[in-house]
C-alpha positions, 0 to 999 in steps of 0.5 A: 084354728088359732082361735079355736086352740086359744079357747082350749085353756080359756077360763069359762067362768063356771064355778069351780066343782069342788063340792062334787069332787070332795063328795065323790072322794069322801064316797070313795074312801068309805066304800073302800073302807067298808069293803076292806073292813068286811074282808072283801080282799084276796090272799096273797096267792091271788094277787098277781101285782105282788111283784109290781107292788115290790118293784115300786115299793108298795106295802102289801096292805096297800096292794090288798086295798086296790082290790077293794077299788070297785066299791069305791068306783061304784060310789064315785059313779052313783054320787056323780049320776045323782048330782048330774040328774038333780044338781040342786037336790040329789034325787033319791029315786035316780040313785036308787035306780042308778044302784040297780043299774050298777049292780047289773053292770058289774055282773055282766062285766064279770060274766063276760070276762072269760073270752074275747068274743063275749067281752066284745059283744057285751060291750057293744051291746052296752054302749050301744043301749047307754048311748040311747039314753042321751036323747031321754029325760036328765034322770035317764041320761044320768043313769045311762052315763053311769052304767057306761062308766061303770061297765067300761072300767069294770070290763077293762081293768080286770077289777073283778079277777078272782071274784065270785058272784056273791062278792061281785054283788057285795062290792056293788051293794057297798059302793051304792050304800056309801054313795047314798049315805054320803048323798044324804049327809050332803043334803042335810048339810046344804038344809042346815047351812043353806048352801046352794049347789053349783050350777049345772053345765049346759048340755044341748039336747040332741036333734031327736031329743024326746024320741022313744028309746029305740027310735030311728034317727041321729042318736040311733046311728051314733049309738050303733056306731059307738057300740060297733067301735068300743065292742071291737076294740074290747074284743081286740084288747081282750084277745091281745092283752096289749095295753096300747089297745086299751088306751086306744079304746079309752080315748075312743070311748071318751072322745065319740060323743052324739054331736059331731061338733061336740066330738071335734071339741072333745077330741081338740081338748083331749089332744092338747091336754094330753100333749101338755101333760106329756110335755109337763112330766118329761120336763119335771122328771129331769129334776125330780125323783120318781117318789115326788113325781107320783105325789105330784101327779096325785095332787095334779089329778085332784086339782085337775078334777075340779076343772073337769066340768069347766075345761076338759083339757085341764083335767086331761093333762093332769091325768096324763101327768099322773098316767105317764108317771105311774106307768113309767115308774112301775116299768122301770122305764123313761118318761119320755118313752111312756109319753111318746107311746101315750101320745101315739095311742091317743092320737090312733083313738081320737082318729077313730072316734073322728072317722066314727063321727064322720060316718054317723053323719054319713050314714042314711037316716032310715026314718026319712025313707018311704016305703012303697 
């Protein structure tokens, strides 16, 4: 255990993924700016967060900008999907398929947002279907990752409140177009300056890699367990409105992976990262004003995102720092109280993910049962 803990923050030797981070950030800014310029933002009467915004001293224009974030998220996920599918040369075909999948995921999230039952059932179906993509080709895996991420965030964060179906499609199209634009620019720059891309991270294939999409086996068992767990938590979250359930669900969604070994590794790195981030934000909040804590959190998240592939614990520590600092300031509460709350939520979510991974291994493999 001690040796495993020492590996959590050890330098991996991989090249820093700053190019991918800056590419995704550029796509995000272009998409948000385009959505804002095209008027895809609500009026003052529709903005429930206005009171909260006044408490933290945000201008109204910044609050309105928050309502165009869905377009930016779409752009980020399409860019990362394309880079994951073809690190050396962004694949246009994969990008186009990812764009269509994104539009479908956003519409599903919009349709299912009305009731706890619908939200839970659709989330379970989406998590199951996207999890089955892990044993397919890199392009299919990348699109599955994108669809899972887009649907999770769109469904859980309420980004599409007060939107019509036409506006949902417009936001998705703006995000996809921004992503394709920035990917094209990146490809031209690489060709012009002969820049080699960073190496793709090694992702071991599952035991039943290459099997047909709905074939039985360990991946199917994992997909069903993932759908059941995340779908159930989503239903509970919508029914209760308790944001603690969201953080539990987020931890479970991140930690539960196809291979039990990978799940344990992700659980350890997330736990250590959350603990370190909470300790850091509580300590610094004793000597720094809230204003500087928020800016420091944003810088930490940008730096931490450079480590998301080489060492997830570093990224998680940075993300935790920003989340705790932001929520504590918004609620005018102690950072210690919110840090403890986030720690408890993550422990519960990680525990559920590890329990689900254990059950996946224990479930019988129906392919091996002979009939007759």
